[in-house]
C-alpha positions as CSV (number, residue, x, y, z in Angstrom):
1,M,9.6,105.4,77.0
2,D,13.1,105.2,75.8
3,R,14.9,108.5,76.9
4,S,17.3,107.9,74.0
5,I,14.5,109.8,71.7
6,K,14.9,113.7,71.5
7,I,12.9,116.4,69.5
8,P,15.2,118.5,67.4
9,P,15.3,122.1,69.5
10,L,13.8,123.7,65.4
11,Y,10.8,122.0,66.2
12,Y,9.9,122.7,70.4
13,P,7.0,124.8,69.6
14,L,5.0,122.3,67.3
15,W,6.1,119.9,69.9
16,L,4.4,121.4,72.2
17,L,1.4,122.7,70.5
18,L,0.6,118.5,69.7
19,K,1.4,117.7,72.9
20,G,-1.1,120.4,74.4
21,M,-3.9,118.8,71.8
22,S,-2.8,115.1,72.9
23,L,-3.9,116.1,76.7
24,L,-7.8,117.3,75.0
25,P,-10.6,114.9,75.6
26,L,-11.2,112.0,72.6
27,S,-15.0,113.9,72.8
28,L,-13.3,117.2,71.4
29,L,-10.7,116.3,69.5
30,Y,-13.3,114.1,67.4
31,L,-14.6,118.0,67.3
32,L,-11.4,118.6,65.3
33,S,-11.5,115.5,63.4
34,N,-14.9,116.9,61.7
35,V,-13.8,119.5,60.7
36,L,-10.7,117.8,59.5
37,Y,-13.0,115.5,57.4
38,F,-14.7,118.7,55.8
39,L,-11.4,120.2,55.3
40,V,-9.6,116.7,53.7
41,Y,-12.3,115.9,51.8
42,Y,-14.4,118.9,50.6
43,I,-11.7,121.3,50.5
44,I,-8.3,120.2,49.6
45,G,-9.7,116.9,48.4
46,Y,-6.5,115.0,49.6
47,R,-5.7,112.0,47.3
48,K,-9.8,111.6,46.1
49,K,-8.8,110.5,43.2
50,V,-6.0,107.8,44.2
51,V,-9.2,107.1,46.8
52,Y,-11.5,106.3,44.0
53,N,-9.8,104.5,41.9
54,N,-8.7,101.9,44.8
55,L,-11.8,101.3,45.6
56,T,-13.7,101.0,41.5
57,N,-11.3,98.4,41.3
58,A,-11.6,96.5,44.8
59,F,-15.0,96.6,44.3
60,P,-16.3,96.0,40.7
61,E,-20.1,94.8,41.8
62,K,-20.4,98.1,43.5
63,S,-22.6,101.0,42.2
64,A,-21.2,104.8,41.9
65,E,-23.6,106.1,44.5
66,E,-22.3,103.2,47.0
67,I,-18.6,103.9,46.0
68,H,-19.7,107.2,46.6
69,Q,-20.7,106.8,49.9
70,I,-17.5,104.3,50.9
71,T,-15.5,107.1,50.1
72,K,-16.5,109.7,52.8
73,A,-17.5,106.7,55.3
74,F,-13.4,106.5,54.6
75,Y,-12.8,110.1,55.4
76,K,-14.6,110.2,58.3
77,Q,-12.6,107.6,59.8
78,F,-9.2,108.2,58.5
79,M,-9.8,111.9,60.0
80,D,-10.3,109.6,63.6
81,V,-7.4,107.6,63.0
82,V,-5.6,111.3,62.9
83,V,-6.9,112.7,66.1
84,E,-6.9,109.2,68.0
85,T,-3.4,108.6,67.3
86,L,-2.5,112.4,68.7
87,R,-4.3,111.4,72.1
88,L,-2.1,108.0,71.9
89,H,1.0,110.6,72.6
90,S,-1.0,110.9,76.9
91,M,-3.4,108.8,76.0
92,D,-2.5,106.3,79.7
93,A,-3.1,102.4,80.4
94,A,-6.6,102.8,81.8
95,E,-8.4,104.6,79.1
96,M,-6.4,102.6,76.9
97,K,-7.6,99.0,78.0
98,R,-11.4,100.7,77.9
99,R,-10.9,101.0,74.2
100,I,-9.0,97.8,72.7
101,I,-11.1,94.5,74.0
102,F,-8.5,91.3,72.9
103,T,-11.6,88.6,72.3
104,N,-9.4,85.6,72.3
105,Q,-5.8,86.6,73.6
106,E,-5.9,83.2,75.0
107,L,-4.5,81.8,71.5
108,L,-1.4,84.2,71.8
109,D,-1.4,83.2,75.1
110,D,-0.8,79.6,74.6
111,F,2.3,80.1,72.6
112,V,3.6,82.8,74.2
113,Q,3.5,79.9,77.5
114,Q,5.3,77.2,75.9
115,G,8.4,79.7,75.5
116,K,7.7,81.2,72.2
117,T,7.8,84.1,70.0
118,V,4.5,84.7,68.0
119,I,4.8,87.2,65.0
120,T,1.7,89.3,64.3
121,M,0.3,90.0,61.0
122,G,-1.8,93.1,61.0
123,S,-3.0,95.7,58.1
124,H,-3.8,99.8,57.9
125,S,-7.4,98.7,59.0
126,C,-9.4,101.0,61.7
127,N,-7.2,102.3,64.1
128,W,-3.5,100.2,63.2
129,E,-1.7,102.7,65.6
130,W,-3.3,101.9,68.8
131,V,-2.9,98.1,68.3
132,L,0.2,97.7,69.4
133,S,0.6,100.4,72.7
134,A,-2.6,97.7,73.8
135,G,-0.6,95.0,73.4
136,A,2.3,96.7,75.7
137,V,-0.1,97.1,78.7
138,Q,-2.3,94.0,78.2
139,F,-0.5,90.8,77.4
140,G,2.0,90.7,80.2
141,F,4.7,89.9,78.0
142,P,6.8,92.2,75.7
143,A,5.3,93.7,73.0
144,Y,7.5,93.9,70.7
145,G,6.4,96.3,66.4
146,V,8.6,96.6,63.3
147,Y,8.4,99.7,61.6
148,K,9.8,101.7,58.8
149,P,11.8,105.0,60.0
150,L,9.9,108.8,58.7
151,N,11.7,111.0,56.9
152,N,10.9,114.0,58.9
153,P,13.0,114.4,62.2
154,F,10.2,116.1,64.0
155,F,7.8,113.6,63.1
156,E,10.0,110.5,63.3
157,A,10.9,111.6,67.1
158,F,7.4,112.5,67.8
159,M,5.9,109.1,66.5
160,L,8.6,106.9,68.4
161,M,7.5,108.8,71.1
162,T,4.1,108.4,70.9
163,R,4.2,104.1,70.0
164,A,6.8,103.6,73.1
165,R,5.1,105.5,76.2
166,L,3.1,103.0,76.9
167,G,5.8,100.1,77.1
168,A,5.7,98.8,73.4
169,R,9.1,98.0,72.2
170,L,10.2,99.1,68.3
171,I,12.2,97.4,65.6
172,K,13.4,99.4,62.7
173,M,12.6,97.3,59.8
174,K,16.1,97.1,58.4
175,D,17.0,95.6,61.7
176,T,14.2,93.1,62.3
177,L,16.1,89.7,61.2
178,R,19.3,90.7,63.5
179,D,16.8,91.6,66.4
180,F,15.1,88.0,66.0
181,A,18.2,86.0,65.9
182,A,19.6,87.9,68.5
183,N,16.3,87.0,70.6
184,R,15.4,84.1,69.9
185,K,14.7,82.5,72.7
186,I,13.0,85.5,74.9
187,P,8.7,84.5,74.7
188,R,7.0,87.6,73.5
189,V,4.5,88.8,70.3
190,V,6.2,90.8,67.4
191,A,3.5,93.2,65.5
192,M,4.2,93.5,61.9
193,L,1.8,95.3,59.5
194,S,2.0,93.0,56.4
195,D,0.1,95.0,53.5
196,Q,2.3,96.9,52.6
197,T,3.6,97.7,49.0
198,P,6.9,96.5,48.8
199,L,9.7,98.3,46.5
200,K,9.5,96.7,43.0
201,S,13.4,95.1,43.4
202,E,12.2,93.5,46.5
203,I,8.7,91.5,45.1
204,T,8.7,87.7,45.4
205,F,5.2,87.3,45.6
206,W,2.0,88.1,43.7
207,T,-1.4,87.4,44.2
208,T,-5.0,88.3,43.2
209,F,-6.2,90.3,46.0
210,L,-9.5,92.1,45.7
211,H,-9.5,91.5,41.8
212,Q,-6.0,93.0,41.4
213,D,-3.0,91.6,40.3
214,T,-1.2,92.4,44.2
215,P,2.6,92.3,45.8
216,F,3.1,91.4,49.4
217,Y,5.9,91.3,51.7
218,E,6.8,87.7,52.5
219,G,8.9,89.4,55.3
220,A,6.5,87.5,58.6
221,E,6.8,84.4,56.2
222,K,10.4,84.0,55.9
223,L,11.1,85.0,59.6
224,A,8.6,82.0,60.8
225,K,9.3,79.5,59.0
226,K,13.2,80.5,59.5
227,F,13.4,79.7,63.2
228,N,10.2,78.1,64.0
229,Y,7.4,81.3,65.2
230,P,3.7,80.6,65.0
231,V,2.2,83.3,63.1
232,L,-1.3,85.2,64.0
233,F,-3.7,86.9,62.0
234,L,-5.0,90.5,63.8
235,N,-8.5,91.4,62.9
236,V,-9.1,94.5,64.1
237,E,-13.4,95.7,63.8
238,R,-14.3,99.1,65.4
239,T,-17.7,98.5,67.4
240,K,-18.7,102.4,68.2
241,R,-16.3,105.6,67.6
242,G,-12.9,105.8,69.6
243,H,-13.8,101.6,70.5
244,Y,-12.4,98.3,68.9
245,T,-12.9,94.7,69.5
246,L,-9.0,92.6,68.0
247,T,-9.5,89.1,67.5
248,F,-6.5,86.5,66.4
249,E,-6.7,83.9,63.8
250,L,-4.2,81.7,63.4
251,L,-2.3,81.3,60.5
252,S,1.0,78.3,61.2
253,D,1.2,76.8,64.3
254,G,5.0,77.1,63.6
255,K,5.9,73.9,63.6
256,P,8.5,72.6,61.9
257,Q,7.5,70.8,58.0
258,E,7.8,66.9,58.4
259,P,10.3,65.2,56.0
260,N,7.9,64.1,52.7
261,A,5.1,65.9,54.1
262,P,2.9,67.9,51.5
263,E,4.1,71.6,51.0
264,Q,3.1,73.8,53.9
265,P,0.4,76.4,52.8
266,S,1.7,80.2,52.2
267,I,1.0,82.2,55.4
268,T,1.3,84.8,52.8
269,E,-1.5,84.1,50.8
270,A,-3.3,83.2,54.0
271,F,-3.1,86.6,55.3
272,A,-3.9,87.7,51.8
273,R,-7.2,86.1,52.0
274,K,-8.3,86.5,55.4
275,L,-7.6,90.4,54.8
276,E,-9.1,90.6,52.1
277,T,-12.3,89.4,53.6
278,A,-11.8,91.7,56.9
279,I,-12.0,94.8,54.2
280,C,-15.2,93.4,52.4
281,R,-16.8,92.9,55.2
282,N,-15.8,96.8,56.3
283,P,-14.4,98.5,53.2
284,A,-14.1,102.4,54.7
285,D,-12.3,100.8,57.9
286,Y,-9.1,100.4,55.3
287,L,-6.7,102.6,54.1
288,W,-7.6,103.4,50.9
289,T,-5.2,106.6,50.2
290,H,-2.0,104.6,49.4
291,K,-1.3,103.4,45.5
292,R,-1.1,100.2,46.9
293,W,-1.5,98.8,42.7
294,K,1.2,101.0,42.0
295,H,3.4,97.8,40.2
296,K,2.3,95.7,37.6
297,K,3.3,91.7,37.6
298,P,5.5,91.5,34.9
299,T,4.2,88.7,31.9
300,A,6.1,85.4,31.4
301,T,8.1,87.1,28.8
302,E,9.2,89.5,31.0
303,I,10.1,87.2,33.4
304,I,11.6,85.1,31.3
305,Q,14.2,88.2,29.8
C-alpha cells in the first residue's frame, strides 16, 4: 500500500469503524447487506425512479412485473457490492483467489509475454471493485487501474487504501496519457471502466446502446491506437454470492493499420456491443442508479450550428 495515503484526522473514528467492520467475514457482512437492502429499497427508496426508468427504457420488451423483479434483484446485488467492497479493505490474497476466477488468463498473458501493455475495457457490472485487486494477486505482472478521484477527502483516501493494498497500482484519469507515455515500454495491464457517461463537452462518440442514443468515452481506443496496444473486453459474471468468473474477449490485437487497408472497426463500438450482450444476459448485475442517458444526441441542425 502507498504509505503516502493519509486519512484526515477528523475522520479517524469513521475509519476505525469501517476498518473494524471490514474484518468481519462475508457471511456476517451479507447479513448487513440484507438489512441495507430493506432500508435502501423499501424505506429510503434510493434512486428507485432512476433505476425504474433506466430499466424500462433499456428493456421495452419486458413487462412491468419483469422490470419490478429485476429492480429488486439489482438492489440486492448492489448492497452485496457495498459490503464486498468494505471487505476488500481487509481481504487477503488467498481469499481473493478463491472468490475471483479468470477463465482464460492466457489471452492476456500471451500479449504481456510479448512485452506489450494491454488495455482492458470493463464496466460497472457485478463487483467491479474486486477486479483490479484480483488481477494484482494473480497475474504475476503489474496491474494498473485508471480512476476518477472522489470529492470527499476521507472516502478518497479510504478507497485508495482499499484498492491498492493487494498490490494494484492506480492512475488518475487526468494523468492517463502522461503515464502511458512514461511507461510505454513496461509490460503490464491497465484496466479502464469504459461505460461511464462523458461530460457533455467531451462527447465525441454516439451509438445505439440498449435501444437508446448513448455517448461513450473513446479514451481507451485513442490510447490503444496511439501506442499500438491490444485491447480486451472484460466480462464479469456472478456464479454465486461473493464469487465471480472473469473472461477476456479480444477487441483489438494492437497491430498498426497497414497503408491502404480497410478502416479498422471501432474499438468503442465493439465494446458497446459486448457490454450490451452481457447486460442483457444478466440485467440485475449492472449498475442502474446512475443517470446514464442524461445527455441527448444533437440533431443534424444542432451539429451544423
